[in-house]
N, C-alpha and C positions, 0 to 999 in steps of 0.2 A: 378606490384612489387614495381615502384617506390614509389607508395602510400603507400603500404605496410610498405617501409623503412621509409617514412616520419614521419608516424603516431608512428613506433617504437621510431625513435629520438625524438619525440615531448613526448612520454610516458617518456622515458629517462630523457628528460631536465627537465620536470614536478616533477619529481621524486627528481632530483639532486636540484630542487628548494626549495622545502620542506624539505630536507636533511638539506641544508645549512641555512634553513630560522627560525630553531629552534633558538630561545632565549634564556637565561639562566635561565630566570622567567618562561619558559614552561617546560624546561628539570625538573627543579626540582617540579613542579606541577605536571608533568607526574610520574615522580618518586614516591612522595608522593599518589597519586590515582592508580598507578599500585602496590602500596605495601598493599593497604588496607583504603586508605582515608583519608583526615586530621580530621574529626569527629573521626572514631574510632582512631586514634593514638592519639587524643587529650584525650580521655576517657580513655587510658590506665594508670593505676595506678602502676603498677612493673611488672619486669621479672625476672624470674627464669631460667638461662642457665645451664645445665648441662653437661659437655664435658670430652674430655679425649684430653690431651698434648703430642706430640710424642715428645721423649726427648732421646737420646742418646739410642737409642733401647726398651726404657720403654715407657710404657703409663700412665700417671699421673693422675689421675680423679681430675677434679675440678668443684666449684659450683660458678656461679656469679649472686649475687643479686643486683638488680637496679631498685630503687624504685621512684617514682616521687616526691616524698617529699624530696630526697636527699638522704637517706641512701643508701650506698652501702657496699659491702663487697665480697671478694674473699676468696673460703675456699679449701684449694689445699690437699688433702690426700696424704701422702708420709710415706711408712713404718710402716702404721697403725697409724700416727700420723694425726691431723686437725692442719694444719696453716693456719692461718687469715691474708690474705694480704688487705691494703689499704680499711680498715674499718671503714665507716665514721658514726657517728649515728646523724648527723643532728648539733653537735658541735664540735666533736673532730675526728681527724684521726690518726689512728693507725696500726699498724702492728706486727707481730711475727716475730722476731727475729731468722732467720734459725738456728743459731748455738746455741744460750743459751734457745730457745723457750719460752723467755720471751716478755711480750709484751711492746711495745716502741712507744710513741708517737711522731708523725713526727715532723720535725722543723716546724718553722713558716711559711718560704719561700713556702714550699712541700705543706703544710697545705692551704694556701693561692692560689697556683695555681690550686689545687686540687679543690676548692670548686668554681672556675670558670668554670668547666665543670660540676658543676650541673645543668646548664642552657641546656646543650644538650641532657635532657632525652625528649624521648626516642630516637632521632638524633639532630644532629645540626642544621637539614636542615627545621625542622618543624617550622614554626613561626620564622623562622632567622630573619626578619628585627624587629620584635618586641624585638629580644633580643640583637640588635644593631651589628648585624652580616653583613657581604658586600660579594657580591659574583662577580665572574668575570669568563665569558666563555673564555678560551685560546686556543680555536679551537679544532681539533680532532687530536687523538694520538692512535695508535695501542698498545693495551698492551695483550702478548702471543696470537696475531693472532686474535684478537677482536678488532673490531675500535669502539673507544670510544669518549665522548664528556669530555673534560678535563675542569674541573671546579676549581676555586683557593676560598677556602673559607679563608678569614680573620675575626679572632673572636679577643675578647678582648685581649689586651697586658698581658703578663706573666711577672712574674719577675724572672730574672735569677742574681744570684749571685748580688742582690740586686738594681738591673737597669731593667727599662722596655724593655720589647723586642717585636717586632710583635708576633702576633700567627698566621701562615700561614701554611695551608695546601692544598694538591690537589687531587681531587677525580676524578676516572675516569668512567663514566657512558656509560654503553654499551647503543651505539646507536637504537638497536632495541627493549629491555625491559626497558631502562631508569634506570636501578639498577646499584649501583656502583660494580665496580668489582674489584678497588684497592684504594688504599690512600696511598699518601706518605707525610713526612714531614722532617723536620731538625731536627735530636736530638740536645737539647739545653745544656744538662746536662751530667755529669758522663763520663765514658771511651770512650764512644761513641760519643762524642759531636763532632758537625759537619756532622756525618753520617746523610745518608737519610735512614730512616726506611720506610717500605712498609708494608702494611697489604692487603691481596688478600681476596675477596668474591666471593664465589660462591655455588652451589646447594642450591638455594633460595626454600625455600618452605612453604606451608602456615599452621598456627598456630591460629585457632579461626577467620578466615580473615584476619589476619595480614600474611606478607612475611616475612620472615629473613631468611639469609644466614646460611645454617648449615655447611659448609666448609670453614675455615679459614685458613691463615697463617700468620706469624709475623717475620721480620727480616730485613737483609739490601738488599736495593735496588741492582738487579742484582745479588744476591745470593738465594740459597733455603734458603725458611723460613721455621720456626718450625710448623707443622702442627698444627691445634687445628677441632677436628670433635665434633660437637653437635651431643649428644643423645638425647637429651630431651629441651624443651623451654616451661615452663610455664607461662601463662599469670596472672597477680594480685594473685602472691601466697601470701599465710598466712605466717609469719615470727614471729617469738617470739622476740620482742623488745629487750631482753634480751641477744640476739645473737649480737646485735651492740656495747653493752655496753663495755668499756676499763674494762679488769677483774682487781679486787683488788690484791694486791699482798700478797701471805700467808706469 
């Protein structure tokens, strides 16, 4: 009996040692490998996500395009109209005004900060060192009952009201599957400035060999977020170049 107890204790000891011995590099490496592998992620040329956002009892259809060459676009369908937001054609960033439905170019500071995000395709952790990013392992934290590794990601500084500020976010990786289940960052501008925004990720599914979260939520930390449900994800989609072009005024 004593021998069995000692054996059990040894197993627990070595399991704990392995658990705490995870380095920040190993966590990110496991994440990339478990979701498809670096080779497959590096070959990816674009992503089209079709989703529904729950807001005020309504389900609003959206489409999100994110291409490796930097072009991005979100298309919202509301009351029979298509409203484009954060459209980037490689040079110009613009959006439709929700009130007038006119296309408006973003201000220089917003465009400058947006362009920094172009390095993040398909996610900021792929080749993060080559991008000039750094990471820190902050320890373990429980998120909604799930034990996670807390990783601090430091990216290029952003410009806020003409001044450079650190760009820091915290990702929480499931200790079992090594996939992020939450991300938190401080809001830098607008009415919510200073608030901690939180995005959660769940229901990871395989799409052509790569794994994506099909369920997300966005909101303020500690409060119920706005649910986003993916209905389809298409890799390397064909998109007409004209869809990204700033429309000429009639």
